[in-house]
N, C-alpha and C positions, 0 to 999 in steps of 0.2 A: 498795476503790478503785473497784469496779465499781458499788457501791451510790451513791457519790457521783457518779460520771459520770452515772448514770441521773437523779439529782435536778438536774443542772445542764444536761443536754441540752434539755430543753423551754423553758428561758427565752427563747430567741430567738423561738421560734414563739409563745409567751405575749405576748411583747413587740409581735410583728408584728400579732397578732389584736387586742390592745388598740389599736394605732395605729389599725387599719382601722375599729374601733368608732367611735373619736374622729374620724376624718376628715371625715365628712359635718357634725358640729356645728361643727368648727373652721373649714370650709369656708364653711359658711352665716354664721358669725360674722365672718368676715372680708370676705365679700362684703357683708353688711349693713354693716359699718364702712366699707367705701369707697364706699357708696351716699351713707351719711350724710355722709361727707367731702366728696363731690362736691357734695351739696346745700349744704352750708356754704361751700364755696369758690367755688360758681357767680356770687355777686355780685361776689367779688374778680377772677375771670376776666372777668366782663363788663365791669368798669371798666378793666382793663388793656386789653381790646381795644377800648373805646370811646374810650379815650384817643388811639388812632391813627385814628379816624374822623373824617370831616367832621361838623359839627353837624347838618346835615341828614340824615345817614345813621344818626344814633344812635337818635332816636325812631322806634319802629315797627320797626326791624330785628330780625330774629331771629338772624342772624349774630354770633357771639361775635368774630370776628375779622375785619377787613375785607379784601377782595381786593386793594385798593390802598391799603396804609396810608401815612399822612402823619405827620410830626413837627413840624408847624407848631403843633400844640396846645402843646406843650412850648417850643418857640422862640418863641412868641408871649407867653409869660409875662414874657420880659425886657422887654416893652414896658410892663408894668405895666396897671392897671386905673384909668381916670378920672384919668390924670396922676399915679397913685400906684405907687410900686415894690411889687413883690411882696415884696421884701426887707423892708419896712416892716412888713407884716402879721406876718412872722415874728419879726422882732426883737420887737414888741409882744407876741407870744405867748409867746416866751421869756422876757421880763422878767415876765410875770405868772405863768408856770408855775415858773419858779426861784424868785420870790418867793413863791408859794403854799408851794412846798416846804419853804423856809426856815421861813417862819412855822408851818407845820404841824408840823415837828420840833421847834421850839423850845418853842412854847406848850404843844403836846400832851404832850410828854416831862416838862415840868415839871409839869404838871397831874396826869399820871398817876403820877409819882413821889410827890406829895403824897397821891394817893387810895391808893396801894399801901404806902408806908414810912412815913407821919406819921399818928400817931392825934391826931385833934382832934374836938371837938365837932361833931356833926351830920355826921360823914364819910359814914355810910351814907345818910343822908337826901341829901345833896347829890349822891351819886354816882347814887343812883336816880332824882333829877330830871333828871340830866345824861342818863341813859339814855332817860328818858322824852322828851327832845326829838328823839330818832329817829323818832318816831311824828308830828312835826309836818311836813306836806309843805313844800318850800320856797315854794310859791306862796302858801300862808297868810301867810307872814312877808313877802312880796315888797313888798306895798303899804306896810305901815307903815315897813320898812326904807328904801324910796325916799322917803318923806315926811321921814324923818329926815334921809337925807342931802341932800335937797333944801334943807330948812332950814339945813344947815349948808354950803351951797354947795359941795358935793363933786361934784354931777353932772358928767359929761364929765371925770371923773378915774379913775384906777385905785384910788383909795382904798377905795370900796365893794367893790371885788372882792378886796382884800387884807387890809382891816381884820379880818375875822372871822378869818381864817386865824392871825394873830397874838394872837387872844384865845380861842383853844382852844374855838371854837364847833362845830369837828367832831366830835361825841361819839364817832362810830365809831372813830376812831384813838386817842383818849383810852382807850376801853375795850380796845382791842386792846393797846395798850401796859401798861395796868394788869395784864391777864392774863398778859402775859409777865414783868412784874416781880415779880408775886406768886409766880411759880415759881422765882424766883432764891432760892439757900440764905440764910437769916436769918444764918448764920454769918459771912458776908462783911461784913454791916452791923456785926455786934457786933465783930468784929476791927478794922474801920476806926474804931470810937467808941474802942476801947482805946488805938490810936493817935493819938487826938486828932483824928480828921477829924469835920468838921461835916456838915451835911445837904448843902450844895453840893458839897463835896469828894467826898463819896460818891455823889452824883448824877452828877458829872462824870468822876471817875476809875474807878469801879467799875460802876455801873448802866448808863450809856451804852454803854460797850465791850461789855456783855454783851447789851444789847439791840439790837444791830446788826441782826440779821434782822428784827425789828419795825419798826425806823426804816427801813430800806430798803423794806420792804413798804409802809409808809405813803407813802413818798416815791414810789413807782412809781404808786400810785393817784391820789395827789394831782398829780402831773405829767399824768397821762392825762386826769383829770377837768378840770384847768384848761385844757389843751391844746383839748380838744373843747368846752368850755363855750360856748354860743351865746346862751343866755337872758340871762345875767349882763351880758355885753358889749352886748347889744341894748338892754338896758333903761338901762344907766348910761352909755354913750359915744355921742356925737352926731357927732363930727368923724370923717371918713373916716381921716385919717391917724394915727388913735389906734385904729383897727380891729384886730381879731386875725384869724387865719387863718379862723376860722370865719365871722365877718363879712364878710371878704374874699370869700368863696366866693359870697355872696348878691348882691355886686355885679357879678357875670357877667350878671345879669338887669337889663336897662335899666328905666327907668320905663314904657316902652311895652310891656314884658313879652316883648321879644325876648331869648332866651338864647342865650349862647355856651356850649352844653353841652360841646363838645370842651375849650374851656379850662378849663371847671369841672371837668371829671373829670380832667384833667392835674394840675391844681392840688391836687385831693383826694389823688391818688396821692403827690405830692411831699409835701402836709402829713402822710402817714402814716410818712415816714421817721425824723423826730425821736423820734416816739413808739415806733416798732419799735426803734430804736437804743438808746433809754433802757431799754426792757423788755429786749432781749437782754443789755444790759450787767449787769443786776442780777437776772435772772430766778432765778438759782441761790440767792438768798436768799429768794424768794418762799414756796416751800413752808414753810421753816423758821419764817418770820414767821407765817404763817397757823396752823401748827400750835401756836405758842406752847407749845413742850414744854419750855422752860428748858434746863438745861445736860445735857449728857451726859457719862456717867462715862468 
């Protein structure tokens, strides 16, 4: 008993000494993390403070928060921009974002199922060519696409912004879903075929429910990309009443170069809310979808 007591007694001292050795490194790591966090959050804090400043006090001011805050930047949004209600921009952005999400989920999941579950001639070649399209910059395709849509009289409509989403042109999301579907057990497909299920029934009743993390991950990225897209609407939309939120922000600068910075910043913060809400609602599926680890036992 005395020997056992002798062996157990030094444990607290050993633990305390180990804690003291690790304390400087842990303290430095936490301080460094806080410094990086402050640098990352500085633009957001600056925006929040700027939204309560007068436009003349925003540019050139070093203060994060105003001494005399105002809320007219937010209340002024109800007046609209150039006789166009702010809600118009948000409705247009929501239509484009939701339409893009639906198109990506339907077209990319069908294409991914074909690449992952159906054997056909040239499958590997077509899949390689599809992945190769990721190397093409968007700006390289912009001019020929614009010429095609102009000849089809589709300029100043939402068709150029949505059509590609329904034709599985987003190779990244197809690749993401293919990798996820390939990790699903083949026994599920074989059992479904023995029960008389065809490809569409297997796709709808078995594959899609199991691919929910990948689908939600694709939906999150598609919604954010569509909501924040500026170049696409700028090229294809001409009438202000069809503008999205991103284009609506540039209307705070008039033709004479005079900018309402306060209203612009306030609208920018309001425009972040739908994206933040969408992300928070589905963030728990994001890591699972990106890991594409398949089923767990």
